C-alpha positions as CSV (number, residue, x, y, z in Angstrom):
1,M,108.1,192.5,-0.2
2,K,107.5,193.9,3.3
3,Y,106.9,197.7,3.9
4,R,107.8,199.9,6.8
5,R,106.8,203.4,8.0
6,L,109.6,205.9,7.3
7,G,109.4,207.9,10.5
8,K,107.3,211.0,10.7
9,T,107.0,211.2,6.9
10,G,104.3,208.6,7.2
11,L,105.5,207.1,3.9
12,R,105.3,203.3,3.6
13,V,108.5,202.2,2.0
14,S,109.7,198.8,0.8
15,E,112.2,197.6,3.4
16,I,114.5,196.8,0.5
17,G,115.1,200.0,-1.5
18,F,117.1,200.6,-4.7
19,G,120.5,202.2,-4.2
20,A,121.2,203.9,-7.5
21,W,124.8,205.0,-7.1
22,A,126.2,202.2,-9.2
23,I,123.9,202.9,-12.2
24,G,125.5,206.3,-12.4
25,G,128.7,204.6,-13.4
26,S,131.0,205.2,-10.4
27,W,131.5,201.5,-9.8
28,G,133.1,200.6,-13.1
29,P,131.5,200.2,-16.5
30,Q,127.7,200.1,-16.4
31,S,125.3,200.0,-19.4
32,D,122.1,201.9,-19.3
33,A,120.3,198.8,-20.6
34,D,121.4,196.8,-17.5
35,S,120.4,199.7,-15.3
36,V,117.0,200.0,-16.8
37,A,116.5,196.2,-16.5
38,A,117.6,196.2,-12.9
39,L,115.2,199.1,-12.0
40,N,112.3,197.5,-13.7
41,R,112.9,194.1,-12.1
42,A,113.2,195.7,-8.6
43,L,109.9,197.5,-9.2
44,D,108.2,194.3,-10.3
45,L,109.4,192.7,-7.1
46,G,107.7,195.4,-4.9
47,V,110.4,198.0,-4.5
48,N,108.8,201.4,-4.1
49,F,111.8,203.4,-2.8
50,I,114.8,204.6,-4.9
51,D,117.7,206.6,-3.6
52,T,119.9,208.6,-5.9
53,A,122.0,211.8,-5.9
54,A,123.2,214.6,-8.1
55,G,126.7,213.2,-7.9
56,Y,125.9,209.8,-9.2
57,G,127.3,210.1,-12.7
58,D,126.6,213.9,-12.7
59,G,122.9,213.3,-13.0
60,R,123.1,210.1,-15.1
61,S,121.5,208.0,-12.4
62,E,118.6,210.5,-12.0
63,R,117.9,210.6,-15.7
64,I,117.8,206.8,-16.0
65,I,115.3,206.7,-13.1
66,A,113.2,209.3,-14.9
67,Q,113.2,207.1,-18.0
68,V,112.0,204.1,-16.1
69,L,109.4,205.9,-14.1
70,K,107.8,207.7,-17.0
71,G,104.1,207.4,-16.6
72,G,104.4,205.8,-13.1
73,R,106.1,208.5,-11.1
74,D,103.4,208.7,-8.4
75,K,103.8,205.0,-7.5
76,V,107.4,205.3,-6.4
77,I,109.2,207.3,-3.7
78,V,112.3,208.9,-5.0
79,A,115.0,210.4,-2.7
80,T,117.9,212.4,-4.1
81,K,120.7,214.5,-2.8
82,T,122.3,217.9,-3.2
83,P,126.0,218.2,-2.5
84,P,127.6,221.3,-1.0
85,G,129.0,224.0,-3.2
86,P,132.7,224.3,-3.9
87,G,135.0,223.6,-1.0
88,P,136.7,220.7,0.9
89,W,135.0,217.3,1.1
90,P,134.2,216.5,3.8
91,P,133.6,220.1,5.0
92,S,136.2,221.4,7.4
93,P,135.4,222.7,10.8
94,Y,135.9,226.2,9.4
95,C,133.4,226.0,6.6
96,V,130.2,228.0,7.0
97,A,126.9,226.3,6.2
98,G,125.4,229.3,4.5
99,E,128.4,229.6,2.2
100,R,128.5,225.9,1.2
101,Y,124.7,225.6,0.9
102,P,123.6,229.2,0.0
103,E,119.9,229.7,-0.9
104,R,120.5,230.6,-4.5
105,Y,122.7,227.5,-5.0
106,L,120.1,225.2,-3.2
107,R,117.3,226.5,-5.4
108,E,119.2,226.1,-8.6
109,N,120.3,222.6,-7.6
110,V,116.8,221.6,-6.7
111,E,115.6,222.8,-10.1
112,Q,118.3,220.6,-11.7
113,R,117.2,217.6,-9.7
114,L,113.6,218.2,-10.8
115,R,114.6,218.4,-14.5
116,N,116.7,215.3,-14.3
117,L,114.0,213.3,-12.6
118,A,111.3,214.8,-14.9
119,T,109.0,215.6,-12.0
120,D,107.5,218.7,-10.4
121,H,108.4,217.7,-6.8
122,L,111.0,215.7,-4.9
123,D,109.8,213.2,-2.4
124,I,112.9,213.5,-0.3
125,L,115.8,215.8,-0.7
126,Q,118.9,215.1,1.4
127,L,122.0,217.3,1.9
128,H,124.8,215.0,0.7
129,T,127.0,215.7,3.7
130,W,127.1,217.6,6.9
131,T,129.5,218.7,9.7
132,R,128.7,219.3,13.4
133,A,130.3,222.7,12.9
134,W,127.0,223.8,11.3
135,N,124.7,222.5,14.0
136,R,124.4,225.8,15.9
137,R,123.3,227.6,12.7
138,P,121.7,225.0,10.3
139,E,120.8,227.7,7.8
140,P,120.4,225.4,4.8
141,F,117.4,223.7,6.5
142,E,115.7,227.1,6.7
143,V,115.9,227.3,2.9
144,L,114.7,223.7,2.6
145,A,111.7,224.5,4.8
146,K,110.8,227.2,2.3
147,L,111.0,224.7,-0.5
148,K,108.7,222.4,1.4
149,K,106.1,225.2,1.7
150,E,106.4,225.9,-2.0
151,G,105.7,222.2,-2.9
152,K,109.1,221.6,-4.5
153,V,110.2,219.2,-1.8
154,R,108.0,217.0,0.4
155,F,110.5,215.9,3.0
156,V,114.2,216.8,3.9
157,G,117.1,215.0,5.4
158,V,120.8,214.6,5.4
159,S,123.2,211.8,4.4
160,T,125.7,211.4,7.2
161,P,129.5,212.0,6.8
162,E,131.1,208.6,7.3
163,H,133.8,209.9,9.7
164,D,131.3,211.6,12.0
165,Q,127.8,210.2,11.7
166,N,126.7,211.4,15.1
167,S,126.9,214.9,13.8
168,V,123.3,214.6,12.7
169,I,121.9,213.7,16.1
170,G,121.4,217.4,17.1
171,L,119.5,218.0,13.8
172,M,117.2,215.1,14.6
173,R,116.5,216.3,18.2
174,D,115.9,219.9,17.1
175,G,113.4,218.9,14.5
176,W,115.3,220.0,11.4
177,V,115.2,216.7,9.5
178,D,112.5,214.2,8.5
179,V,115.0,211.5,7.5
180,V,118.6,210.6,7.8
181,Q,120.7,208.3,5.7
182,V,123.4,206.4,7.6
183,I,126.0,203.7,7.2
184,Y,125.0,200.8,9.4
185,N,126.2,197.2,8.9
186,I,127.9,194.3,10.6
187,F,131.2,196.1,10.6
188,E,129.9,199.6,11.3
189,Q,127.6,199.3,14.3
190,E,128.3,202.6,16.0
191,P,124.9,204.1,15.0
192,A,123.3,201.6,17.4
193,A,124.8,203.4,20.3
194,E,123.0,206.7,20.0
195,L,122.1,207.7,16.5
196,L,119.4,205.0,15.9
197,P,117.8,205.4,19.3
198,A,117.8,209.2,18.8
199,A,116.1,208.7,15.4
200,A,113.4,206.5,17.0
201,E,112.8,209.0,19.8
202,A,112.5,211.9,17.3
203,D,110.5,209.8,14.8
204,V,113.0,210.5,12.1
205,G,113.0,208.0,9.2
206,V,116.2,206.0,8.7
207,I,117.7,205.0,5.4
208,V,120.6,202.5,5.6
209,R,123.4,202.6,3.1
210,V,126.5,200.6,2.6
211,V,124.9,197.5,4.2
212,F,127.4,195.3,2.3
213,D,130.4,197.4,3.3
214,E,130.9,198.2,-0.5
215,G,130.8,194.6,-1.3
216,S,133.0,192.9,1.3
217,L,130.0,191.6,3.2
218,T,128.7,189.7,0.1
219,G,131.8,187.4,0.2
220,K,132.6,188.2,-3.5
221,W,136.0,189.7,-2.9
222,T,139.4,188.0,-2.3
223,E,142.8,189.5,-1.6
224,A,143.5,189.3,-5.3
225,T,140.4,191.3,-6.3
226,R,141.3,194.4,-8.3
227,F,139.0,197.3,-9.2
228,A,139.2,199.3,-12.4
229,E,140.5,202.8,-12.7
230,G,137.6,205.2,-11.8
231,D,135.8,202.6,-9.7
232,F,135.0,204.1,-6.3
233,R,136.0,200.8,-4.6
234,R,139.5,201.2,-5.8
235,S,140.1,203.9,-3.3
236,Y,137.7,202.6,-0.6
237,F,139.8,199.4,-0.4
238,E,143.2,200.9,-0.9
239,G,146.2,199.8,1.0
240,D,145.6,196.8,3.2
241,R,141.9,197.5,3.7
242,L,140.8,194.9,1.2
243,A,142.8,192.1,2.8
244,R,141.5,193.0,6.2
245,S,137.9,193.3,5.0
246,V,138.1,189.9,3.3
247,A,139.5,188.2,6.4
248,R,136.9,189.7,8.6
249,A,134.1,188.8,6.2
250,A,135.3,185.2,6.3
251,R,134.9,185.3,10.1
252,V,131.4,186.7,9.8
253,A,130.6,183.8,7.3
254,K,131.7,181.3,10.0
255,S,129.4,182.9,12.5
256,I,126.3,182.4,10.3
257,E,127.0,178.8,9.4
258,G,123.8,176.8,9.8
259,S,121.6,179.9,9.9
260,G,120.2,179.4,6.4
261,Y,121.4,182.8,5.4
262,T,124.0,183.6,2.8
263,L,126.5,186.3,3.9
264,A,124.7,188.9,1.9
265,Q,121.3,188.0,3.2
266,A,122.7,188.1,6.8
267,A,124.1,191.6,6.1
268,I,120.7,192.9,5.1
269,K,118.8,191.2,7.9
270,F,121.2,192.5,10.5
271,A,120.4,196.1,9.5
272,L,116.7,195.4,9.3
273,A,116.6,193.9,12.7
274,H,116.8,197.4,14.3
275,D,113.3,198.8,14.7
276,A,114.5,202.4,13.8
277,V,115.4,201.3,10.3
278,G,112.9,202.1,7.6
279,T,114.7,200.8,4.5
280,V,118.1,199.5,3.3
281,I,119.3,200.5,-0.1
282,P,121.8,198.0,-1.6
283,G,123.0,198.7,-5.1
284,M,121.5,196.7,-7.9
285,R,123.3,196.8,-11.3
286,N,121.3,194.0,-13.1
287,P,118.1,191.9,-12.7
288,S,119.9,189.1,-10.9
289,Q,121.1,191.4,-8.2
290,A,117.6,192.8,-7.9
291,D,116.3,189.2,-7.5
292,A,118.9,188.4,-4.8
293,N,118.4,191.6,-2.8
294,C,114.6,191.8,-2.9
295,S,114.1,188.2,-2.0
296,V,115.7,188.8,1.4
297,S,112.5,190.7,2.5
298,D,110.6,187.4,2.4
299,L,113.1,185.5,4.6
300,P,112.4,185.0,8.3
301,G,113.6,187.7,10.5
302,M,117.1,187.3,12.1
303,P,117.0,185.4,15.4
304,V,118.1,187.3,18.4
305,A,120.8,184.9,19.2
306,L,122.4,185.2,15.8
307,H,122.1,189.0,15.9
308,K,124.0,189.0,19.2
309,R,126.8,186.8,17.6
310,L,127.1,189.2,14.8
311,R,127.4,192.2,17.1
312,E,130.9,190.8,18.0
313,H,132.1,191.7,14.5
314,N,131.8,195.4,15.1
315,W,135.0,196.8,13.6
316,L,136.5,200.0,15.0
317,R,138.9,200.2,12.0
318,G,139.8,203.9,12.6
319,F,141.5,203.1,15.8
320,W,144.9,201.5,16.5
321,Y,143.4,198.7,18.5
322,S,140.9,197.7,15.8
323,G,142.9,194.5,15.0
324,K,143.3,192.8,11.6
């Protein structure tokens, strides 16, 4: 396992981290036994960074992590997230930051995160979404600065809203955040235009999520794939999105023929090729997935020529001209 510096935090994190959304149970049935086994295997393979959230199974993911880390908490960097208080998701342009993330609410939520994780401090606390409507008055980060001084939180950040990831650029440049968590993959390359360079300039650590585009960039799905009721992917791939994703993933697979990478390996290496990226956090639901994901760190870096070919698969799926 290789390690990287996570921006100005100075933390040395495994370039393959453990994405703990799925072990919360939002991706279909998941046994705690499989989750514990997956976490232990990842740790054995050198993973020292785990990302979770309050919303992953209403704290279930955090509690499983606490169970696994009992007696070894200081050896692992744990990042979690606090969602905004009641209101629309994503926040509307008319929401007020101080009303969705008021100080009392933030403090109470942080205490819940601490209890779930069985720890006296959070390594990284991220606000689970944001809107550029709040950039002029980012009041929640003033509260988080107090929590840092009190020793409850070491570093703070934000998990980008997928419809407007660039909304966090102002926060980075103004020094409000230590880390940002972004969607960056072979299909979603917009962060390379400004967000990632801005993070590098501000020395903000970058955590990459959705590196597999919720599974389509592993090559596992077909047009006939169906997801169970309650599985997040059921809505993510609703309508014709699954069919279009499968077709595009097949074209990506053709582009990497002869490279020595599987589709999933290429997806991880593509994200890691950007110097601003500190860690990628694929989900791991069992030991075999931990083996597959963690082993990518030991593979040779992606050749520049291959990376350039994969840039051609950038998918502007939100626009009428985005193609099939």
